[in-house]
VMD Tcl script that builds the backbone (N, CA, C; Angstrom):
set m [mol new atoms 528]
animate dup $m
set s [atomselect $m all]
$s set {name element resname resid chain x y z} {
  {N N MET 1 A 1.015 -0.975 0.064}
  {CA C MET 1 A -0.056 -0.168 0.017}
  {C C MET 1 A 0.851 0.698 0.292}
  {N N GLU 2 A 0.438 2.042 -0.817}
  {CA C GLU 2 A 1.269 3.141 -0.887}
  {C C GLU 2 A 0.668 4.410 -0.041}
  {N N ALA 3 A 1.259 5.604 0.418}
  {CA C ALA 3 A 1.299 6.333 0.836}
  {C C ALA 3 A 0.326 7.403 0.693}
  {N N PHE 4 A -1.025 7.716 1.207}
  {CA C PHE 4 A -2.057 8.899 0.728}
  {C C PHE 4 A -1.219 9.635 0.646}
  {N N ASP 5 A -1.544 10.565 -0.538}
  {CA C ASP 5 A -0.976 11.684 -0.566}
  {C C ASP 5 A -2.662 12.975 -0.821}
  {N N PRO 6 A -3.142 13.773 0.305}
  {CA C PRO 6 A -3.771 14.461 0.494}
  {C C PRO 6 A -4.385 15.656 -0.708}
  {N N ASN 7 A -3.176 15.951 -1.217}
  {CA C ASN 7 A -3.175 17.115 -2.387}
  {C C ASN 7 A -3.300 16.615 -3.290}
  {N N SER 8 A -2.964 15.301 -3.541}
  {CA C SER 8 A -3.683 14.866 -4.861}
  {C C SER 8 A -5.138 14.594 -5.129}
  {N N PHE 9 A -5.373 14.530 -3.900}
  {CA C PHE 9 A -7.050 14.584 -4.184}
  {C C PHE 9 A -7.748 15.586 -4.569}
  {N N MET 10 A -7.154 16.410 -3.869}
  {CA C MET 10 A -7.790 17.904 -3.830}
  {C C MET 10 A -6.653 18.484 -5.451}
  {N N ASN 11 A -5.934 18.350 -5.968}
  {CA C ASN 11 A -5.775 18.366 -7.113}
  {C C ASN 11 A -6.508 18.175 -7.905}
  {N N GLN 12 A -7.200 16.583 -8.383}
  {CA C GLN 12 A -7.610 16.158 -9.068}
  {C C GLN 12 A -9.482 16.509 -8.584}
  {N N LEU 13 A -10.205 16.618 -8.084}
  {CA C LEU 13 A -11.232 17.579 -7.877}
  {C C LEU 13 A -11.082 19.069 -7.989}
  {N N LYS 14 A -9.852 19.912 -7.814}
  {CA C LYS 14 A -9.315 21.307 -8.722}
  {C C LYS 14 A -9.956 20.904 -10.364}
  {N N LEU 15 A -9.043 20.034 -10.547}
  {CA C LEU 15 A -9.062 20.014 -12.713}
  {C C LEU 15 A -11.023 19.211 -13.041}
  {N N LYS 16 A -11.097 18.466 -12.263}
  {CA C LYS 16 A -12.471 17.863 -12.049}
  {C C LYS 16 A -13.499 19.284 -12.365}
  {N N GLU 17 A -13.351 20.457 -11.616}
  {CA C GLU 17 A -14.280 21.530 -11.676}
  {C C GLU 17 A -14.386 22.091 -12.264}
  {N N ALA 18 A -12.573 22.823 -13.398}
  {CA C ALA 18 A -12.011 23.597 -13.828}
  {C C ALA 18 A -12.947 22.086 -15.723}
  {N N PHE 19 A -12.783 21.393 -15.304}
  {CA C PHE 19 A -12.963 20.671 -16.943}
  {C C PHE 19 A -15.003 20.978 -17.062}
  {N N TYR 20 A -15.647 20.790 -15.815}
  {CA C TYR 20 A -16.792 20.896 -15.721}
  {C C TYR 20 A -17.303 22.421 -15.818}
  {N N LEU 21 A -16.775 23.616 -15.317}
  {CA C LEU 21 A -16.908 25.187 -15.533}
  {C C LEU 21 A -16.342 25.081 -17.101}
  {N N MET 22 A -15.291 24.054 -17.656}
  {CA C MET 22 A -15.289 24.499 -19.262}
  {C C MET 22 A -16.339 23.673 -20.210}
  {N N SER 23 A -16.944 22.630 -20.006}
  {CA C SER 23 A -17.690 21.799 -20.424}
  {C C SER 23 A -19.032 22.835 -20.471}
  {N N HIS 24 A -19.633 23.357 -19.579}
  {CA C HIS 24 A -20.358 24.502 -19.898}
  {C C HIS 24 A -20.324 25.834 -20.145}
  {N N GLY 25 A -19.464 26.015 -20.494}
  {CA C GLY 25 A -18.815 27.453 -21.076}
  {C C GLY 25 A -18.432 27.316 -22.026}
  {N N GLN 26 A -17.092 28.407 -22.706}
  {CA C GLN 26 A -16.097 27.852 -23.627}
  {C C GLN 26 A -15.073 27.133 -23.371}
  {N N GLU 27 A -14.409 27.056 -23.889}
  {CA C GLU 27 A -13.042 26.017 -24.015}
  {C C GLU 27 A -12.222 27.379 -23.475}
  {N N ALA 28 A -11.637 26.517 -22.465}
  {CA C ALA 28 A -10.270 27.572 -21.725}
  {C C ALA 28 A -9.096 27.800 -23.104}
  {N N ASP 29 A -9.274 29.029 -23.113}
  {CA C ASP 29 A -7.777 29.186 -24.064}
  {C C ASP 29 A -6.397 28.961 -23.274}
  {N N PRO 30 A -5.324 28.618 -24.154}
  {CA C PRO 30 A -4.218 28.094 -23.461}
  {C C PRO 30 A -3.667 28.670 -22.632}
  {N N SER 31 A -3.194 30.062 -22.922}
  {CA C SER 31 A -2.969 30.263 -21.518}
  {C C SER 31 A -3.702 29.897 -20.526}
  {N N THR 32 A -4.861 30.196 -20.257}
  {CA C THR 32 A -5.900 29.728 -19.077}
  {C C THR 32 A -5.881 28.068 -18.896}
  {N N ALA 33 A -5.280 27.129 -19.788}
  {CA C ALA 33 A -5.400 26.251 -19.685}
  {C C ALA 33 A -3.542 25.872 -18.846}
  {N N ARG 34 A -2.626 26.465 -19.372}
  {CA C ARG 34 A -1.376 26.474 -18.508}
  {C C ARG 34 A -1.461 26.809 -17.397}
  {N N GLN 35 A -2.261 27.676 -16.764}
  {CA C GLN 35 A -2.584 27.927 -15.569}
  {C C GLN 35 A -3.234 27.206 -14.732}
  {N N ILE 36 A -4.055 26.750 -15.313}
  {CA C ILE 36 A -5.133 25.646 -14.191}
  {C C ILE 36 A -3.555 24.371 -13.947}
  {N N LEU 37 A -3.041 23.801 -15.512}
  {CA C LEU 37 A -2.184 22.814 -14.724}
  {C C LEU 37 A -1.421 23.227 -14.244}
  {N N ALA 38 A -1.078 24.407 -14.214}
  {CA C ALA 38 A 0.982 25.080 -13.216}
  {C C ALA 38 A 0.258 24.916 -11.410}
  {N N GLN 39 A -1.097 25.198 -11.506}
  {CA C GLN 39 A -1.853 25.412 -10.174}
  {C C GLN 39 A -2.275 23.793 -9.850}
  {N N ILE 40 A -2.407 23.020 -10.445}
  {CA C ILE 40 A -2.641 21.695 -10.596}
  {C C ILE 40 A -1.721 20.640 -10.561}
  {N N LEU 41 A -0.593 20.849 -11.111}
  {CA C LEU 41 A 0.416 19.233 -11.564}
  {C C LEU 41 A 1.044 20.063 -10.497}
  {N N PRO 42 A 1.745 18.668 -9.971}
  {CA C PRO 42 A 2.951 18.888 -8.926}
  {C C PRO 42 A 4.132 19.121 -10.075}
  {N N LYS 43 A 4.778 20.263 -9.343}
  {CA C LYS 43 A 5.929 21.096 -10.900}
  {C C LYS 43 A 6.768 19.465 -10.656}
  {N N GLU 44 A 7.220 18.626 -9.630}
  {CA C GLU 44 A 8.737 17.801 -10.226}
  {C C GLU 44 A 7.967 16.091 -10.578}
  {N N ASP 45 A 7.004 16.085 -11.272}
  {CA C ASP 45 A 6.354 15.175 -11.638}
  {C C ASP 45 A 5.807 15.488 -13.255}
  {N N LYS 46 A 6.811 14.995 -14.191}
  {CA C LYS 46 A 6.224 15.439 -15.248}
  {C C LYS 46 A 5.607 14.310 -16.418}
  {N N ASN 47 A 5.402 12.970 -15.109}
  {CA C ASN 47 A 4.547 12.074 -15.849}
  {C C ASN 47 A 3.264 11.938 -15.583}
  {N N THR 48 A 2.158 12.994 -15.828}
  {CA C THR 48 A 1.079 12.692 -15.079}
  {C C THR 48 A -0.042 13.596 -16.374}
  {N N LEU 49 A -0.981 12.747 -16.415}
  {CA C LEU 49 A -1.626 12.627 -17.954}
  {C C LEU 49 A -3.050 13.274 -17.849}
  {N N PHE 50 A -4.083 13.871 -18.368}
  {CA C PHE 50 A -4.874 14.281 -18.021}
  {C C PHE 50 A -5.777 14.181 -19.362}
  {N N LEU 51 A -6.239 12.835 -19.044}
  {CA C LEU 51 A -6.748 12.627 -20.433}
  {C C LEU 51 A -8.301 12.449 -20.814}
  {N N ARG 52 A -8.972 13.557 -21.625}
  {CA C ARG 52 A -9.998 14.037 -21.749}
  {C C ARG 52 A -11.170 13.028 -23.275}
  {N N PHE 53 A -11.773 12.465 -23.017}
  {CA C PHE 53 A -11.974 11.218 -24.367}
  {C C PHE 53 A -13.095 11.988 -24.902}
  {N N LYS 54 A -13.230 12.545 -25.539}
  {CA C LYS 54 A -14.491 13.368 -26.397}
  {C C LYS 54 A -14.700 12.413 -27.539}
  {N N LYS 55 A -15.886 12.799 -28.513}
  {CA C LYS 55 A -16.446 11.933 -28.983}
  {C C LYS 55 A -15.656 11.596 -30.432}
  {N N ALA 56 A -15.156 12.427 -30.823}
  {CA C ALA 56 A -14.076 12.451 -31.991}
  {C C ALA 56 A -12.624 12.647 -31.621}
  {N N ALA 57 A -12.728 12.739 -30.770}
  {CA C ALA 57 A -10.865 12.987 -30.198}
  {C C ALA 57 A -10.441 12.840 -28.882}
  {N N LEU 58 A -9.379 12.875 -28.621}
  {CA C LEU 58 A -8.515 12.481 -27.297}
  {C C LEU 58 A -7.899 13.926 -27.245}
  {N N GLN 59 A -8.368 14.566 -26.082}
  {CA C GLN 59 A -7.488 16.057 -25.448}
  {C C GLN 59 A -6.374 15.566 -24.021}
  {N N VAL 60 A -5.336 15.876 -24.596}
  {CA C VAL 60 A -4.542 15.444 -23.019}
  {C C VAL 60 A -3.789 16.412 -22.676}
  {N N LEU 61 A -4.103 16.395 -21.936}
  {CA C LEU 61 A -3.205 17.995 -20.991}
  {C C LEU 61 A -2.195 17.242 -20.070}
  {N N SER 62 A -0.820 17.912 -19.963}
  {CA C SER 62 A -0.228 17.674 -19.103}
  {C C SER 62 A 0.945 18.738 -18.462}
  {N N ALA 63 A 2.067 18.319 -17.625}
  {CA C ALA 63 A 2.638 19.562 -17.109}
  {C C ALA 63 A 3.402 20.174 -18.380}
  {N N LYS 64 A 3.842 19.288 -19.776}
  {CA C LYS 64 A 4.705 19.508 -20.223}
  {C C LYS 64 A 4.223 20.909 -21.504}
  {N N GLY 65 A 2.954 21.383 -21.504}
  {CA C GLY 65 A 2.837 22.637 -22.343}
  {C C GLY 65 A 1.723 22.257 -23.243}
  {N N GLU 66 A 1.217 23.373 -23.874}
  {CA C GLU 66 A -0.201 22.761 -24.930}
  {C C GLU 66 A -0.922 21.489 -24.462}
  {N N PRO 67 A -2.311 21.934 -25.080}
  {CA C PRO 67 A -3.053 20.602 -24.975}
  {C C PRO 67 A -2.787 20.167 -25.934}
  {N N GLU 68 A -2.729 18.572 -26.556}
  {CA C GLU 68 A -3.075 17.848 -27.477}
  {C C GLU 68 A -4.040 17.376 -27.703}
  {N N GLU 69 A -4.679 17.398 -28.930}
  {CA C GLU 69 A -5.758 16.892 -29.596}
  {C C GLU 69 A -5.454 15.763 -30.441}
  {N N ILE 70 A -5.504 14.826 -30.135}
  {CA C ILE 70 A -4.937 13.107 -30.677}
  {C C ILE 70 A -6.325 12.754 -31.290}
  {N N LEU 71 A -6.617 12.613 -32.591}
  {CA C LEU 71 A -7.191 12.098 -33.659}
  {C C LEU 71 A -7.282 10.153 -33.661}
  {N N PRO 72 A -8.569 9.519 -33.911}
  {CA C PRO 72 A -8.530 8.195 -33.149}
  {C C PRO 72 A -7.731 7.505 -34.658}
  {N N MET 73 A -7.095 6.302 -34.047}
  {CA C MET 73 A -5.977 5.792 -35.430}
  {C C MET 73 A -7.346 5.318 -36.084}
  {N N PRO 74 A -7.519 5.183 -37.222}
  {CA C PRO 74 A -7.959 4.754 -38.681}
  {C C PRO 74 A -7.859 2.983 -38.680}
  {N N GLY 75 A -9.243 2.432 -38.786}
  {CA C GLY 75 A -9.399 1.231 -39.186}
  {C C GLY 75 A -8.967 0.579 -38.594}
  {N N LEU 76 A -8.717 0.520 -36.729}
  {CA C LEU 76 A -8.341 -0.326 -36.137}
  {C C LEU 76 A -9.679 -1.148 -34.960}
  {N N ALA 77 A -9.584 -2.163 -34.747}
  {CA C ALA 77 A -10.061 -2.936 -34.044}
  {C C ALA 77 A -9.659 -3.948 -33.117}
  {N N PHE 78 A -10.295 -2.950 -31.844}
  {CA C PHE 78 A -9.544 -3.619 -30.785}
  {C C PHE 78 A -9.971 -4.103 -29.858}
  {N N ARG 79 A -9.894 -5.748 -28.965}
  {CA C ARG 79 A -10.340 -6.592 -28.462}
  {C C ARG 79 A -11.781 -6.414 -29.106}
  {N N GLY 80 A -11.780 -7.277 -30.930}
  {CA C GLY 80 A -13.059 -7.699 -31.020}
  {C C GLY 80 A -14.077 -6.630 -31.644}
  {N N GLU 81 A -13.849 -5.503 -30.857}
  {CA C GLU 81 A -14.993 -4.579 -31.006}
  {C C GLU 81 A -14.158 -3.385 -31.796}
  {N N THR 82 A -15.303 -2.861 -33.201}
  {CA C THR 82 A -14.929 -1.256 -34.219}
  {C C THR 82 A -14.795 -0.166 -33.421}
  {N N THR 83 A -14.211 -0.137 -32.727}
  {CA C THR 83 A -14.465 1.392 -32.266}
  {C C THR 83 A -12.897 2.336 -32.335}
  {N N SER 84 A -13.078 3.320 -31.776}
  {CA C SER 84 A -11.809 3.953 -32.131}
  {C C SER 84 A -10.994 3.818 -31.191}
  {N N ALA 85 A -9.891 4.013 -31.338}
  {CA C ALA 85 A -8.398 3.831 -30.566}
  {C C ALA 85 A -7.525 4.963 -30.644}
  {N N PHE 86 A -6.705 5.651 -29.326}
  {CA C PHE 86 A -5.591 6.476 -29.510}
  {C C PHE 86 A -4.352 6.351 -29.122}
  {N N GLN 87 A -3.458 6.723 -29.540}
  {CA C GLN 87 A -2.190 6.569 -29.029}
  {C C GLN 87 A -1.564 7.726 -28.779}
  {N N VAL 88 A -1.124 7.649 -27.102}
  {CA C VAL 88 A -0.328 8.458 -26.392}
  {C C VAL 88 A 1.065 7.898 -26.615}
  {N N GLU 89 A 2.130 9.152 -27.124}
  {CA C GLU 89 A 3.630 8.437 -26.884}
  {C C GLU 89 A 4.197 9.429 -25.831}
  {N N ARG 90 A 4.753 8.653 -24.726}
  {CA C ARG 90 A 5.914 9.874 -23.916}
  {C C ARG 90 A 6.956 8.783 -23.523}
  {N N VAL 91 A 8.270 9.145 -22.751}
  {CA C VAL 91 A 9.561 9.403 -22.650}
  {C C VAL 91 A 9.987 8.862 -21.861}
  {N N LEU 92 A 10.286 7.868 -21.368}
  {CA C LEU 92 A 10.808 7.083 -19.969}
  {C C LEU 92 A 12.048 6.922 -20.357}
  {N N GLY 93 A 12.789 7.520 -19.827}
  {CA C GLY 93 A 14.696 6.913 -19.509}
  {C C GLY 93 A 15.010 7.233 -21.157}
  {N N ALA 94 A 15.379 6.469 -21.736}
  {CA C ALA 94 A 15.935 5.638 -22.897}
  {C C ALA 94 A 14.999 5.152 -24.105}
  {N N HIS 95 A 13.529 5.326 -23.609}
  {CA C HIS 95 A 12.543 4.367 -24.133}
  {C C HIS 95 A 11.329 5.246 -24.419}
  {N N LEU 96 A 10.756 4.820 -25.516}
  {CA C LEU 96 A 9.473 5.632 -26.255}
  {C C LEU 96 A 8.615 4.500 -25.526}
  {N N ILE 97 A 7.720 5.173 -24.680}
  {CA C ILE 97 A 6.546 4.379 -24.313}
  {C C ILE 97 A 5.267 4.771 -25.234}
  {N N THR 98 A 4.567 3.894 -25.350}
  {CA C THR 98 A 3.197 3.901 -26.074}
  {C C THR 98 A 2.074 3.679 -25.148}
  {N N PHE 99 A 1.666 4.416 -25.118}
  {CA C PHE 99 A -0.167 3.895 -24.744}
  {C C PHE 99 A -1.113 4.110 -25.837}
  {N N LEU 100 A -1.365 2.692 -25.655}
  {CA C LEU 100 A -2.943 2.874 -26.550}
  {C C LEU 100 A -4.244 2.543 -25.804}
  {N N PHE 101 A -4.785 3.613 -26.172}
  {CA C PHE 101 A -6.300 3.854 -25.119}
  {C C PHE 101 A -7.702 3.368 -26.022}
  {N N SER 102 A -8.487 2.472 -25.627}
  {CA C SER 102 A -9.486 2.029 -26.980}
  {C C SER 102 A -11.145 2.533 -25.741}
  {N N PRO 103 A -11.557 3.533 -25.788}
  {CA C PRO 103 A -12.998 3.493 -25.418}
  {C C PRO 103 A -13.905 2.431 -26.065}
  {N N ASN 104 A -15.011 1.959 -24.620}
  {CA C ASN 104 A -15.862 1.246 -25.173}
  {C C ASN 104 A -16.799 2.610 -26.130}
  {N N SER 105 A -18.018 1.918 -26.596}
  {CA C SER 105 A -18.797 2.420 -27.557}
  {C C SER 105 A -19.537 3.711 -26.420}
  {N N GLU 106 A -19.892 3.307 -25.261}
  {CA C GLU 106 A -20.281 3.952 -24.306}
  {C C GLU 106 A -19.504 4.513 -23.717}
  {N N GLN 107 A -17.900 4.876 -23.900}
  {CA C GLN 107 A -17.404 5.709 -23.170}
  {C C GLN 107 A -17.333 5.714 -21.491}
  {N N THR 108 A -17.540 4.677 -20.633}
  {CA C THR 108 A -17.543 3.842 -19.843}
  {C C THR 108 A -15.969 3.058 -18.865}
  {N N GLU 109 A -15.596 2.691 -20.521}
  {CA C GLU 109 A -14.819 1.897 -20.212}
  {C C GLU 109 A -13.713 1.785 -20.686}
  {N N ILE 110 A -12.009 1.775 -20.494}
  {CA C ILE 110 A -11.108 2.211 -21.504}
  {C C ILE 110 A -10.275 0.914 -21.164}
  {N N HIS 111 A -10.088 0.089 -22.691}
  {CA C HIS 111 A -8.914 -0.780 -22.505}
  {C C HIS 111 A -7.388 0.006 -22.759}
  {N N LEU 112 A -6.782 -0.675 -22.506}
  {CA C LEU 112 A -5.183 -0.436 -22.385}
  {C C LEU 112 A -4.090 -1.292 -22.608}
  {N N ALA 113 A -3.439 -0.864 -23.591}
  {CA C ALA 113 A -2.154 -1.760 -24.277}
  {C C ALA 113 A -0.432 -0.857 -23.996}
  {N N VAL 114 A -0.100 -1.301 -24.037}
  {CA C VAL 114 A 1.588 -0.455 -23.206}
  {C C VAL 114 A 2.611 -0.974 -24.210}
  {N N GLU 115 A 3.259 -0.206 -25.110}
  {CA C GLU 115 A 4.587 -0.723 -25.635}
  {C C GLU 115 A 5.605 0.097 -25.503}
  {N N THR 116 A 6.926 -0.654 -25.861}
  {CA C THR 116 A 8.256 0.568 -25.930}
  {C C THR 116 A 8.707 0.091 -26.699}
  {N N LYS 117 A 9.877 1.157 -27.086}
  {CA C LYS 117 A 10.976 1.311 -28.442}
  {C C LYS 117 A 12.094 2.103 -27.968}
  {N N PRO 118 A 13.247 1.450 -27.765}
  {CA C PRO 118 A 12.923 -0.054 -28.207}
  {C C PRO 118 A 12.583 -1.381 -26.948}
  {N N LYS 119 A 12.312 -2.511 -27.606}
  {CA C LYS 119 A 11.303 -3.123 -26.551}
  {C C LYS 119 A 12.568 -3.313 -25.262}
  {N N ALA 120 A 12.290 -3.950 -24.198}
  {CA C ALA 120 A 12.498 -3.777 -22.877}
  {C C ALA 120 A 11.723 -4.948 -22.311}
  {N N PRO 121 A 12.156 -5.640 -21.250}
  {CA C PRO 121 A 11.266 -6.732 -20.670}
  {C C PRO 121 A 11.074 -6.006 -19.095}
  {N N PHE 122 A 10.605 -4.419 -19.385}
  {CA C PHE 122 A 9.749 -4.120 -18.381}
  {C C PHE 122 A 8.515 -4.995 -17.765}
  {N N ARG 123 A 8.338 -5.192 -16.327}
  {CA C ARG 123 A 7.645 -5.630 -15.852}
  {C C ARG 123 A 6.333 -4.128 -15.406}
  {N N VAL 124 A 4.988 -4.330 -15.919}
  {CA C VAL 124 A 4.099 -2.975 -15.520}
  {C C VAL 124 A 3.044 -3.342 -15.182}
  {N N LYS 125 A 2.725 -2.702 -13.713}
  {CA C LYS 125 A 1.681 -2.703 -12.870}
  {C C LYS 125 A 0.617 -1.422 -13.207}
  {N N LEU 126 A -0.747 -2.139 -13.811}
  {CA C LEU 126 A -1.975 -1.039 -13.251}
  {C C LEU 126 A -2.339 -1.060 -11.894}
  {N N LYS 127 A -2.359 0.432 -11.870}
  {CA C LYS 127 A -2.701 0.190 -9.743}
  {C C LYS 127 A -3.678 1.090 -10.047}
  {N N LEU 128 A -4.592 1.092 -8.751}
  {CA C LEU 128 A -6.137 2.130 -8.724}
  {C C LEU 128 A -5.747 2.097 -7.299}
  {N N ASP 129 A -6.167 3.563 -6.459}
  {CA C ASP 129 A -5.857 3.908 -5.692}
  {C C ASP 129 A -4.794 3.473 -4.548}
  {N N GLY 130 A -3.760 3.292 -5.498}
  {CA C GLY 130 A -2.470 2.564 -4.700}
  {C C GLY 130 A -2.604 0.811 -4.979}
  {N N ASP 131 A -3.844 0.242 -5.063}
  {CA C ASP 131 A -3.768 -1.552 -5.283}
  {C C ASP 131 A -3.573 -1.751 -6.991}
  {N N THR 132 A -2.444 -2.521 -6.540}
  {CA C THR 132 A -2.083 -3.465 -7.686}
  {C C THR 132 A -3.574 -4.158 -8.511}
  {N N ILE 133 A -4.212 -3.938 -9.701}
  {CA C ILE 133 A -5.149 -4.673 -10.565}
  {C C ILE 133 A -4.956 -5.444 -11.189}
  {N N GLU 134 A -3.749 -5.399 -11.885}
  {CA C GLU 134 A -3.332 -6.076 -12.783}
  {C C GLU 134 A -1.549 -5.993 -13.359}
  {N N THR 135 A -0.722 -7.098 -13.465}
  {CA C THR 135 A 0.188 -6.976 -13.863}
  {C C THR 135 A 0.571 -7.930 -15.025}
  {N N ILE 136 A 1.421 -6.768 -15.878}
  {CA C ILE 136 A 2.440 -7.470 -16.981}
  {C C ILE 136 A 3.560 -7.995 -16.721}
  {N N GLN 137 A 4.020 -9.408 -17.043}
  {CA C GLN 137 A 4.708 -9.824 -16.398}
  {C C GLN 137 A 6.137 -9.363 -16.965}
  {N N ASP 138 A 6.267 -9.504 -18.653}
  {CA C ASP 138 A 7.270 -8.723 -19.459}
  {C C ASP 138 A 6.285 -8.109 -20.732}
  {N N LEU 139 A 6.712 -7.179 -21.059}
  {CA C LEU 139 A 6.704 -6.123 -21.889}
  {C C LEU 139 A 6.949 -6.497 -23.299}
  {N N GLN 140 A 8.124 -7.551 -23.575}
  {CA C GLN 140 A 7.618 -7.844 -24.603}
  {C C GLN 140 A 7.257 -9.455 -25.019}
  {N N LYS 141 A 6.386 -9.627 -24.278}
  {CA C LYS 141 A 5.524 -10.541 -24.381}
  {C C LYS 141 A 4.242 -10.843 -24.733}
  {N N GLU 142 A 3.714 -9.861 -23.482}
  {CA C GLU 142 A 2.574 -9.305 -23.363}
  {C C GLU 142 A 2.249 -7.755 -23.805}
  {N N LYS 143 A 0.851 -7.164 -24.370}
  {CA C LYS 143 A 0.808 -5.567 -24.388}
  {C C LYS 143 A -0.424 -5.153 -23.672}
  {N N MET 144 A -1.095 -6.057 -23.570}
  {CA C MET 144 A -2.692 -5.601 -23.162}
  {C C MET 144 A -2.567 -5.937 -22.068}
  {N N PHE 145 A -3.644 -5.186 -21.372}
  {CA C PHE 145 A -4.158 -5.042 -19.896}
  {C C PHE 145 A -5.308 -6.079 -20.111}
  {N N ASP 146 A -6.038 -7.036 -19.479}
  {CA C ASP 146 A -6.729 -7.799 -19.715}
  {C C ASP 146 A -8.329 -6.951 -19.058}
  {N N SER 147 A -7.859 -6.220 -17.889}
  {CA C SER 147 A -8.691 -5.798 -17.036}
  {C C SER 147 A -9.024 -3.968 -17.440}
  {N N PRO 148 A -10.230 -3.950 -18.491}
  {CA C PRO 148 A -10.597 -2.532 -18.647}
  {C C PRO 148 A -10.486 -1.515 -17.685}
  {N N ILE 149 A -10.259 -0.340 -17.646}
  {CA C ILE 149 A -10.098 0.697 -16.676}
  {C C ILE 149 A -11.824 1.659 -16.803}
  {N N GLN 150 A -12.470 2.260 -15.694}
  {CA C GLN 150 A -13.569 2.315 -15.487}
  {C C GLN 150 A -12.847 4.200 -15.778}
  {N N THR 151 A -14.077 4.990 -16.839}
  {CA C THR 151 A -13.837 6.139 -16.884}
  {C C THR 151 A -14.299 6.954 -15.542}
  {N N GLU 152 A -13.672 8.600 -15.395}
  {CA C GLU 152 A -13.427 8.735 -14.328}
  {C C GLU 152 A -13.127 8.252 -12.971}
  {N N THR 153 A -11.289 7.896 -13.230}
  {CA C THR 153 A -11.207 7.385 -12.342}
  {C C THR 153 A -9.337 7.914 -12.551}
  {N N ALA 154 A -8.947 7.581 -11.675}
  {CA C ALA 154 A -7.116 7.901 -11.757}
  {C C ALA 154 A -5.874 6.789 -11.681}
  {N N PRO 155 A -6.256 6.056 -12.595}
  {CA C PRO 155 A -5.025 4.777 -12.464}
  {C C PRO 155 A -3.339 4.982 -12.561}
  {N N GLU 156 A -2.827 4.228 -12.281}
  {CA C GLU 156 A -0.884 4.567 -12.423}
  {C C GLU 156 A -0.641 3.221 -13.128}
  {N N VAL 157 A 0.165 3.629 -14.245}
  {CA C VAL 157 A 1.049 2.386 -14.607}
  {C C VAL 157 A 2.557 3.051 -14.264}
  {N N VAL 158 A 2.902 1.598 -13.854}
  {CA C VAL 158 A 4.204 1.449 -12.831}
  {C C VAL 158 A 4.975 0.647 -13.590}
  {N N PHE 159 A 6.367 1.239 -14.379}
  {CA C PHE 159 A 7.166 0.620 -14.904}
  {C C PHE 159 A 8.242 -0.109 -13.884}
  {N N PHE 160 A 8.456 -1.134 -14.019}
  {CA C PHE 160 A 9.786 -1.595 -13.497}
  {C C PHE 160 A 10.875 -2.768 -14.089}
  {N N GLN 161 A 12.176 -2.411 -13.827}
  {CA C GLN 161 A 12.908 -3.527 -14.339}
  {C C GLN 161 A 13.612 -3.604 -13.504}
  {N N SER 162 A 14.203 -5.430 -13.626}
  {CA C SER 162 A 14.850 -5.771 -12.318}
  {C C SER 162 A 14.549 -5.798 -11.267}
  {N N ASN 163 A 12.908 -5.734 -10.710}
  {CA C ASN 163 A 12.214 -5.268 -9.561}
  {C C ASN 163 A 12.611 -4.298 -8.796}
  {N N LYS 164 A 12.811 -3.066 -10.018}
  {CA C LYS 164 A 13.611 -1.650 -9.054}
  {C C LYS 164 A 12.420 -0.819 -10.453}
  {N N GLU 165 A 11.845 0.198 -9.444}
  {CA C GLU 165 A 10.517 0.992 -10.092}
  {C C GLU 165 A 11.706 2.242 -11.112}
  {N N VAL 166 A 11.182 2.246 -12.157}
  {CA C VAL 166 A 11.936 2.702 -13.179}
  {C C VAL 166 A 11.189 4.255 -13.798}
  {N N GLY 167 A 9.767 3.510 -13.494}
  {CA C GLY 167 A 9.116 5.140 -14.189}
  {C C GLY 167 A 7.036 4.733 -13.830}
  {N N ARG 168 A 6.801 5.698 -13.610}
  {CA C ARG 168 A 5.248 5.822 -13.036}
  {C C ARG 168 A 4.704 7.141 -14.058}
  {N N PHE 169 A 3.372 6.204 -14.660}
  {CA C PHE 169 A 2.636 7.805 -15.306}
  {C C PHE 169 A 1.089 7.286 -14.612}
  {N N GLN 170 A 1.068 8.793 -14.163}
  {CA C GLN 170 A -0.888 8.754 -13.372}
  {C C GLN 170 A -1.343 9.146 -14.638}
  {N N LEU 171 A -2.480 8.376 -14.683}
  {CA C LEU 171 A -3.414 9.157 -15.986}
  {C C LEU 171 A -5.046 9.411 -14.819}
  {N N PHE 172 A -4.938 10.440 -15.379}
  {CA C PHE 172 A -7.061 10.745 -14.904}
  {C C PHE 172 A -7.661 11.024 -16.140}
  {N N LEU 173 A -8.849 10.284 -16.091}
  {CA C LEU 173 A -8.870 9.862 -17.136}
  {C C LEU 173 A -10.957 10.457 -16.752}
  {N N GLU 174 A -10.976 11.525 -17.803}
  {CA C GLU 174 A -12.830 12.307 -18.104}
  {C C GLU 174 A -13.384 11.770 -19.248}
  {N N THR 175 A -14.586 11.680 -19.438}
  {CA C THR 175 A -15.175 11.762 -20.816}
  {C C THR 175 A -16.198 12.905 -20.875}
  {N N GLU 176 A -16.325 12.945 -22.246}
  {CA C GLU 176 A -17.329 14.168 -22.255}
  {C C GLU 176 A -18.660 13.860 -22.480}
}
mol reanalyze $m
mol bondsrecalc $m
mol representation Tube
mol addrep $m
């Protein structure tokens, strides 16, 4: 069990409030979005991603700068469904980590797959509220989590190499 950080709860609450206000008004201009993120995101954490699933796009907000609009990958069937899938790439050390998010048609659950370039024997844990939900033992052999992630949650994806944590990505998921 990991230590509970009361500030992370308040930060998530502030972000959800900002998203709610934006969804009932105008979209925030880039400087306002940067201001919101500067107040909410921890300064030392570069691996926090806010993922807002829209009907035809994925909006990714992070501490690294401007919000990104990602369009679905064309012609991809994920887990037997013909649904949209979104690819988000981030750097972890010398590796490019690719997250593949595929929401179901109702956007209540999201399937997640992870890849690395170059390939690495990472062990990857999917955590929710500090508890491990599922583990991929070797990312070279397996890439997909079997457990879908519920929307409106904040899971973590933790990477291990030789039983040592090498990186962690906090994901805040929201649907529009």
